[in-house]
N, C-alpha and C positions, 0 to 999 in steps of 0.2 A: 395483385396486390387485393386484399379482403376489404369489403366496405368498413365504413365505420360503426361501432358497435352503439347501442340506445339502452341505455339498462330501464327496466319496468318503471321506477320512479320518475326519470326525466321522463320518458314518454308519457307516462300518466298526466303530471303535470303541465306537460307541455298541451295534451289532449285537454285540459280542463282550463287554459288558459286563452287556447284558440276557441274553445266554445263559450268564452264571455263566463267563466265560471270560477273564477281568481280576481283579485284587488285589478283595478283599472289599468294600472302601474303596467302589469303582465300581462293584459289584455286586449288594450285601447278599444277597449269598450264601454260605455255609458255602463254606471251600478245606478242610478236613480233613472225614474222618468214619472215625477210624480204629475196627476193633472189629467187630461187630454188634449192639450193644448199641441203647438208646433213641435216643442221639446221632446213631448214625450213621443211622437209621432218621428219623429227624428232618431230617438233609440230606437223604436221599434225597428226602423229600417235601417237602422248599422246591424242592429242581430241577423238580421234575414241576410242583408249582404255579405256578411261573413260565411253563413254556411253557403249562401246560394240560393237557399229554399226555405219557406219554413210551410211544413207538411200539415194537410187540414185534417182534419174528422170531425164527426158529427155528434160525437157524446159526450153529452155536458155534465154527466152525472155527479162530478165533484163542484159543481156549479162554474167551472169553466170548463173551453175545449181545448185539446190536445194546443192549440195555437197560442190560447191564450196563457197555459203554463209553461209553454217555453219562455215567455216574454216575462211573464210573473216571477220566473223563479232566478232571471237575470237582471231584470229592472224592479229595484225595488220602490214601491209606490203606485206601479201601471195600474190603470185601471182595468180590468177586464172585458168590459163593455168596451174599449176603444180597441180590443184584437179584432172585437167582430167586424168592425167598420175602415179597419185599413186598406180594403181594395174599394178605391171610388176613384171617379173620375178626375183627372190630373196628378194623380199621386204617383211615384214611382216605381207600382208593382204591377204585376199581371199574374192572371193563373191559367195555369198547365200542367202538366205532367212532369214534373221533377223527379224528386224523388219517389215520390208518391203524387197524388192529386196537391198542388202547390201554389204558394204564391211565390213569385221568384221577382230578385231585382230586375226591373222593366231593360236594364243592359244587356241582359241573358236573351231577348227575345230574338235578335238577328242568329245568335248562337245557336240557340234549339231550331234555325229553318230546317235542317236534316230530319229532325224526329216530323215535324211537322210534314215532309214528304213522304217519310216512310209512313207517317200513318193515313196517307189517303187511302190507305187500305188499312180501314180500323186494324188493330192488335186483338181485338176480342171477337167482332163480328164479321170481320173481312171484307170485302166490297161492298159494302152496304150501300155508297153514296153511287155505285156504278149500277146496282139492281136498283134503286129507288131513285132517278135523277129529276122525275116531275115532284118527286116530295122535297126535295133537296133544293127546287127551283122556287118551289110555290115558300119554302121557308125562308129563304132570301130575298124574294119581293113581300111577305110581310115584313122584316124586319128595317126594309128600307122605306117601307109607306108608315109602318107603326111606331117603330123604333123598338128598345129593349122588351126580349119577351123571356117567359120563364119557359123550364119544358113543359109545365102544366098547360102553359097557354097553347103550345101546338098539340094536344090530344087529338088524335081523330077518332073515327071507328071503327079503324081496323082492329082486326084482330091482336090481342094481347099475346105475346109468345112466350116461350119457359123461362125467361127472365124479367118477366113482368113488365117489362117496356113495351108500350106499341111502337110500330116503326117508323112512325113520325118522330117520337121523344130520341128514338135511336139513331135517327137520319142528323136530328139537332144535334145530339152529342160527337157523330162523326164528323161535321160539320167544323166542331169548335176542334176538334183533334187534326182536324188537314189544316187550320188555319184560316177558313172563310170568313170564320165569326170569333168573337172573343168576349171572355165574361167580363162585363160591366163595372158590375159591384155583384155582394150578396146581402140581400134583407132576407133576418131571420135564419141566416146561414141557407137560403137558396139563391141559388144564380140567377141573373140575369143576361142574357146574352144580347149583342149587339152587331152590325156590321163592324169588320176587324179597322178599317177605316177610320173611324168614330171613336175608337178603344185606343190603337196603339198610336202613340204619335207618327208621324210622317219620318220622324228622322231616325227611328226603328223598322221602318218597313223597308221591304226592298233591299235590304243590306245584309241579306244572309249571306254569314261566313261559309267559305268549300268545307264542306264534311270532316277532313281531317286536320283544318285550324281550329274547327267547332269542337271537334273530342281533345285536342290538348287543352281549348281552354278551358273546359269542364274537369278533365283530369286537376288541374290547377286551380279551380274554385273548389274542387272535393277536398284537395291539400288544405286548401287555405282556412276549412274550419277543423283541421285534424290535426294538422302540424306533422304525424308523423303517422304510416296508413301502408298498410299491402296494397297490392296491385287492385286484390279482390274487392277490397273496402273501398279502393279510389273508384272503379268501375262500379260500384254495387250503388253509391252514392246518388248517382243521378241514372242509374238503370241501365248502364253501358252494357253490352254484350263483351265479352271477354277478349274474342275476336277484334271487337272493335279498340279497347281500353291498351291491349298489349301494344300494336304496333304506337300509339298515340306516347305511351308512357317510354317505349323506347325511343322515340324522336325528341321528347325532352331531356333524357339523361343525355343524349349527345349533344344538345344543344348547352347543354349544362344548367338549362332551368329546374329539373330534379336531379336530389341525390340520393345515391342508394344507400341505403342506412337498414341495418340488423338489428332486430332486437334480442336481447338476451334473454332468453327464457331457460328453465331449469332443464340443463341436458341438450339444449339445440339451441340454435337460430333462424330468429324469423324474419326471412326477405321482407326490405319494406323501402320506402321512398322519404325523403324529407328535402327539405334543402337549407342551403346553408343559412341562413337568415334564423330560419327555425331554430337549427341544430345550437346556435348560438347564442337565442333565446330559452333552450333547453337548459343550458348554463347557468344563465342568469337566473332561473329560478329556482335555483339550489340555494338562494336566499331567503326564499317564501318562506312564512311561519305560519300555515295555516290555523284557522280557529277550530278546533275542534269543538267547541261547546256552541257551535253556529251554525245551524243547519238549514237545509233548503230542500223543498221538494220536486222528484223530476215528473214531467207526463213520462209516461210509459212509453211514448212514442220520440221521447228527446233525440237530436241528433246525434250524442252522446251514446245512446243505450240502444239502437236499432241493432248493430252488429253484435250477435252478442258474443261471440267467439271474441272480440277484440275485448268487450268486456270482460270476459272472462280474464283477458290474458292482463291486462292493464289495472283492474280491479282485483281481481279473484272472486267476483259476486255472478251469480247463477241470474240471468235477466230473464225474467219468464212474465209473457202475455198470453192472460188466461180470457180474457173477454170471450173469444168462441169456442171455450171450452164449458162443458155444463158442468153447474154447480157442480156435483159428487166430485169430478174429477180434479175441480180446483186446489191446488195446494194453497194460493196465499188470499185469493180473494178476485173479485170481478175486477175493476179498474184498481191497480195497484203502482202507486207512485214510490218508486225506492226516493230515501234519505243518502243524500251528500252531505258528508260534516268535514269541511276541510277537502282534503284530496283522497278522504275514504267515502264507499258507500255502505254504510253501518245497519240496514235495515231497509223496510219497507211497509205501509201504511196502505190499506183500502178504504177508501172514503167516500162516505154519500152526503151531499148538502141535500138541505130541509130549507128551503129558502121559506117556504111560509111559516115554518117555527123559530129561522134563524139562527140555525145551527149548523155546523159542521159533523157530522156522524163519525168519529171513529170506529168501523167494523171489525177493524184487525190490524194490529202494529207487532209486525216481528221484526226484529234485533239478529244480525248475523251471530253475534254472541249469545250464548246461552246465559251467560250471565253479565248482561250488558251494565256497563260503568256508568258512574252518575254521569260524567260528561256527555258520553253517548246520549241518554236519559235528556239531558238538559236541549241536547242537539234537536233530537227528534222537538220536543217542546217547543222550541225556536222557531223550526221547519213549519210545525202547525198550526201555530198561531201568526207565523206569516202569512202564510196564504188565505187562512180565518177571516185577518185582519185586510188584506185585498178584497175578499169577497162580501164584507162586510158581514161576517157571520160569527158565532161564538163555538167556541170548541165544545162539544157535549153529546 
């Protein structure tokens, strides 16, 4: 018997609903989070919990970093400076390697125990802890006696190597990857590390899930943010290897927690997975009448956008990340934010914030259509003004 078939429109709407980019009645996520109090924080935590991660990146060229942009695009009135302060003692987040370097819900700490065990041998630098045990011990003693430290605080006189990291800095990062220390907070986007027992509550330590169950939990959390996805997308969300993810997916299908479901593409069916609940939600989204004249700007690292094949399949949109390209080779610009209007990606804009001048510069605006409609132009204007208002800048 063939798996159920999902058309692109329903899959797209389901993806937007799970991403918190539809009205609340379809997404079950808040739409506003004004101010900087507990309500705003709760709204932000709800978004992070939906995806299971909030990817971090240091580039602030548009006036907010990607973790702020993801929250601003979902929570109207959210203050971008609050996005920089979400991780602090007592809050239900921790920082670790999720999709990339990310803030994650604290409940995932026991789930990622298998990764901390894997990363005792660092994925980039090898067994640096085994090669520098004295340095590791010295850093742990300093943390025990002095409290939180930054990477700058452990600089030694040892020779800098090919990546610009001194051995002591590498050891500090390797201790974090291995779970011996944790990030207590960021100040000015600089991480401050402390002993894990001072950062992660006892209720979440020493309770690591068995690897097979942890992988299943990450697959389900991945799907929670997508609604429907291929096995490749489910694995890549938390950077799982295919050899790890495939057996976990098969077990979840056998247990009835995942439902095989194909996506109907022109001339072929694309194999993927959903749940009975999400498929019901996809049907209910037929009633959604999206406002085509109300746009919002998405971070180039938004959870909806990082899987370029998926974006092409669901939105017929070529998502390009050109930050790392030389200027002469860029098609659209340096830090380009796609414009979402209703359920369509109608264009993209390259922006730069000039704080001293109080303005948000539109360096380039590209529509998907060579002749954008008045509605699309209005949606782009709404999206630009919404971001500028959040940043307390004017468009110009």
